[in-house]
C-alpha positions as CSV (number, residue, x, y, z in Angstrom):
1,M,5.0,-21.5,7.4
2,H,7.5,-19.3,5.7
3,V,6.4,-17.6,2.4
4,S,9.2,-16.7,0.0
5,N,9.5,-13.3,-1.7
6,E,8.5,-14.8,-5.0
7,E,5.4,-16.4,-3.5
8,R,4.5,-13.0,-2.0
9,I,4.9,-11.3,-5.3
10,I,2.7,-13.9,-7.0
11,Q,0.0,-13.4,-4.3
12,Q,0.1,-9.6,-4.7
13,C,-0.1,-9.9,-8.5
14,K,-3.2,-12.1,-8.2
15,L,-4.8,-9.6,-5.8
16,Y,-4.2,-6.7,-8.3
17,K,-5.7,-8.8,-11.1
18,T,-8.8,-9.9,-9.2
19,S,-9.7,-7.0,-6.8
20,E,-11.8,-4.2,-8.2
21,D,-10.5,-1.8,-5.6
22,R,-6.8,-2.3,-6.6
23,S,-4.9,-1.0,-9.5
24,L,-1.3,-1.1,-10.8
25,H,0.2,1.8,-12.8
26,G,3.5,1.7,-14.6
27,I,6.0,4.3,-15.9
28,Y,7.9,3.7,-19.0
29,L,11.2,5.1,-20.3
30,K,11.8,4.5,-24.0
31,D,9.4,1.5,-24.0
32,I,11.0,0.0,-20.9
33,L,8.9,-0.5,-17.8
34,V,11.1,1.2,-15.1
35,G,8.6,1.5,-12.2
36,I,5.2,0.6,-10.9
37,I,2.9,1.8,-8.2
38,G,0.2,-0.3,-6.6
39,L,-2.9,1.3,-5.2
40,I,-6.0,0.5,-3.1
41,H,-9.0,2.7,-4.0
42,N,-11.0,3.7,-0.9
43,P,-14.0,6.1,-1.0
44,D,-12.1,9.1,0.4
45,E,-8.5,8.2,-0.3
46,I,-6.1,6.3,-2.4
47,E,-3.7,4.1,-0.5
48,I,-0.2,3.5,-1.9
49,K,0.6,-0.2,-1.2
50,H,3.7,-0.6,-3.4
51,I,6.2,1.5,-5.3
52,A,9.0,-0.3,-7.1
53,I,11.6,1.2,-9.4
54,E,14.1,-0.9,-11.4
55,T,17.5,-0.7,-9.6
56,E,19.4,1.1,-12.3
57,Y,16.7,3.8,-12.6
58,R,16.5,4.7,-8.9
59,H,17.4,8.1,-7.6
60,R,16.2,9.8,-10.8
61,G,12.9,11.1,-9.6
62,I,10.8,8.3,-11.2
63,G,9.1,7.4,-7.9
64,Q,8.2,11.1,-7.4
65,E,6.8,11.2,-10.9
66,L,4.6,8.2,-10.2
67,V,3.1,9.8,-7.1
68,R,2.5,13.1,-9.0
69,A,0.8,11.3,-11.8
70,I,-1.5,9.5,-9.4
71,S,-2.3,12.7,-7.6
72,K,-3.3,14.2,-11.0
73,L,-5.4,11.1,-11.8
74,Y,-7.3,11.5,-8.5
75,P,-7.3,15.2,-7.7
76,D,-10.1,15.1,-5.2
77,L,-8.7,12.3,-3.1
78,E,-5.9,12.1,-0.5
79,L,-3.0,9.8,-1.1
80,I,-1.9,7.8,1.9
81,A,0.8,5.3,2.6
82,E,2.1,3.4,5.6
83,T,5.8,2.8,5.5
84,N,9.0,2.0,7.5
85,K,11.9,4.2,8.6
86,D,13.9,3.4,5.4
87,A,11.3,4.8,3.0
88,V,9.9,7.7,5.1
89,S,12.4,10.2,3.6
90,F,11.1,9.5,0.1
91,Y,7.6,10.4,1.2
92,K,8.8,13.6,2.9
93,K,10.7,14.6,-0.2
94,V,7.5,14.2,-2.3
95,G,5.6,16.4,0.1
96,F,3.7,14.0,2.3
97,M,2.9,14.9,5.9
98,I,4.4,12.3,8.2
99,T,3.0,10.9,11.4
100,N,5.0,8.4,13.5
101,L,2.8,5.5,14.4
102,G,5.4,4.1,16.8
103,E,6.3,0.4,17.0
104,K,3.3,-1.2,15.3
105,Y,5.1,-4.6,15.3
106,P,7.9,-5.5,17.8
107,G,11.0,-3.6,16.9
108,I,9.5,-2.1,13.7
109,E,8.6,1.6,13.7
110,R,5.9,2.6,11.2
111,F,4.9,5.9,9.7
112,K,1.6,7.2,8.2
113,C,2.2,9.4,5.2
114,V,-0.6,11.7,3.8
115,Y,-0.5,13.8,0.6
116,K,-3.2,16.3,0.1
117,N,-3.6,17.4,-3.4
118,I,-4.0,21.2,-3.3
119,E,-3.7,21.9,-7.1
120,G,-7.4,22.2,-7.5
121,D,-8.1,24.1,-4.3
122,F,-7.2,27.6,-5.6
123,E,-9.3,29.6,-8.0
124,G,-6.5,32.0,-8.9
125,I,-4.1,34.5,-7.4
126,S,-4.9,38.2,-7.4
127,R,-3.1,41.2,-6.0
128,K,-4.8,43.8,-3.9
129,A,-3.9,47.3,-4.8
């Protein structure tokens, strides 16, 4: 049975509304919702399941801003994502470490992306004389 994109979107929205381990976060520009990021909260990591930016606002750094905001919300957890070849360059640009998972599905290459938040790992910088 074929499921349309609209049906998939409705299913995902229901999951975000009913699952305690999922959350959606939005980014606004002058009261306009221009992007969202969907997450699954695991004990040791946050998994990015969805990033969507309104077409006319793409390539303006909004996706990167969403990822940075999430890393600040959860400074002690790794951010992870699994993506395809088309989106892997976005994750590289943001600073994720990329691992090729090979063909996870016939003809479809997948990549694991891991972002370690290092902001809180340093106590300060000092200079030795």
